[in-house]
MIDO-307666 format. One record per residue (C-alpha): x, y, z; residue in three letters. Coordinates in steps of 0.5 Angstrom, whole numbers, plus 500, padded with zeros to 3 digits. Layout:
<rs>
+-----+-----+-----+-------+
!  c1 !  c2 !  c3 ! kelum !
+-----+-----+-----+-------+
!   X !   Y !   Z !   Ala !
...
+-----+-----+-----+-------+
</rs>
This chain:
<rs>
+-----+-----+-----+-------+
!  c1 !  c2 !  c3 ! kelum !
+-----+-----+-----+-------+
! 266 ! 536 ! 166 !   Met !
! 263 ! 529 ! 164 !   Thr !
! 263 ! 527 ! 156 !   Leu !
! 257 ! 524 ! 154 !   Pro !
! 257 ! 517 ! 153 !   Asn !
! 258 ! 516 ! 145 !   Arg !
! 256 ! 510 ! 141 !   Leu !
! 260 ! 508 ! 135 !   Pro !
! 258 ! 512 ! 129 !   Ala !
! 254 ! 507 ! 124 !   Pro !
! 258 ! 510 ! 118 !   Trp !
! 264 ! 506 ! 118 !   Pro !
! 260 ! 500 ! 118 !   Ala !
! 256 ! 503 ! 112 !   Asp !
! 262 ! 505 ! 108 !   Arg !
! 265 ! 498 ! 109 !   Leu !
! 258 ! 494 ! 107 !   Ala !
! 258 ! 499 ! 100 !   Glu !
! 265 ! 497 ! 099 !   Ala !
! 264 ! 490 ! 099 !   Arg !
! 258 ! 491 ! 095 !   Ala !
! 262 ! 494 ! 089 !   Val !
! 267 ! 489 ! 090 !   Ile !
! 262 ! 483 ! 089 !   Ala !
! 260 ! 486 ! 083 !   Asp !
! 266 ! 489 ! 079 !   Val !
! 263 ! 488 ! 072 !   Ala !
! 258 ! 493 ! 073 !   His !
! 262 ! 499 ! 077 !   His !
! 267 ! 504 ! 074 !   Ser !
! 274 ! 503 ! 075 !   Asp !
! 274 ! 509 ! 079 !   His !
! 269 ! 507 ! 084 !   Leu !
! 272 ! 500 ! 084 !   Ile !
! 279 ! 503 ! 086 !   Arg !
! 275 ! 507 ! 092 !   Leu !
! 272 ! 501 ! 095 !   Ala !
! 279 ! 497 ! 095 !   Cys !
! 282 ! 503 ! 098 !   Asn !
! 277 ! 503 ! 104 !   Val !
! 278 ! 495 ! 104 !   Leu !
! 285 ! 496 ! 104 !   Val !
! 285 ! 501 ! 110 !   Thr !
! 279 ! 499 ! 114 !   His !
! 278 ! 491 ! 112 !   Gly !
! 276 ! 487 ! 118 !   Glu !
! 281 ! 481 ! 116 !   Thr !
! 288 ! 481 ! 113 !   Ala !
! 285 ! 476 ! 107 !   Gly !
! 280 ! 482 ! 106 !   Glu !
! 285 ! 487 ! 106 !   Arg !
! 290 ! 483 ! 101 !   Lys !
! 285 ! 481 ! 096 !   Asp !
! 283 ! 489 ! 096 !   Ala !
! 291 ! 490 ! 095 !   Arg !
! 291 ! 485 ! 089 !   Val !
! 285 ! 488 ! 086 !   Leu !
! 288 ! 495 ! 086 !   Leu !
! 294 ! 492 ! 082 !   Val !
! 289 ! 489 ! 077 !   Val !
! 285 ! 495 ! 076 !   Ile !
! 292 ! 499 ! 075 !   Asp !
! 295 ! 494 ! 070 !   Ala !
! 288 ! 495 ! 066 !   Arg !
! 289 ! 503 ! 066 !   Arg !
! 294 ! 504 ! 061 !   Pro !
! 290 ! 499 ! 056 !   Ile !
! 284 ! 503 ! 057 !   Arg !
! 287 ! 509 ! 056 !   Gln !
! 290 ! 507 ! 049 !   Ala !
! 284 ! 505 ! 047 !   Gln !
! 281 ! 511 ! 048 !   Arg !
! 286 ! 515 ! 045 !   Asp !
! 286 ! 510 ! 039 !   Asp !
! 278 ! 512 ! 038 !   Asn !
! 279 ! 519 ! 039 !   Arg !
! 284 ! 519 ! 033 !   Gly !
! 279 ! 514 ! 029 !   Ala !
! 274 ! 519 ! 030 !   Gly !
! 277 ! 525 ! 027 !   Gln !
+-----+-----+-----+-------+
</rs>
């Protein structure tokens, strides 16, 4: 039995390109989307530097999260 000759699927390259675009414009994307893009780059980034930068950005995004949660909680309390 012969297996068909398969070319690499284009989707990994497309996902990497999308993740890089999100990271390049973090000011216009949600933390959730940035976190997803970072996870893609941490796992599939082409260079060690790219993977390291994505891990550092994940730390920054996670450090920001409690502040945003506290601000939302304060705004909900003020609105009641």
